[in-house]
C-alpha positions, 0 to 999 in steps of 0.5 A: 500500500505504501508503494502505491501511495508513493507512486501516486504522489510521484505522478501527481508531482510530475503532473503539477510540475509539467502543468506549471512549466507549460503555464509559464512557457505559454505566458512567455511565448504569448508575450514574445509573440505580441512583441514580435507582432508590434515590431513587424507592424512598426517596420511595415509602417516605416517602409510604407511611408 
């Protein structure tokens, strides 16, 4: 029974770890995407003038 609890705890900890990591990466990539989009729009505006 103790081995089952240990395995279950390990699986839960891994899921929490990957969930937190994916949330952080999603936030980072979305901010980088918006930054890149604004920079591209700025370059397009400068070349069209």
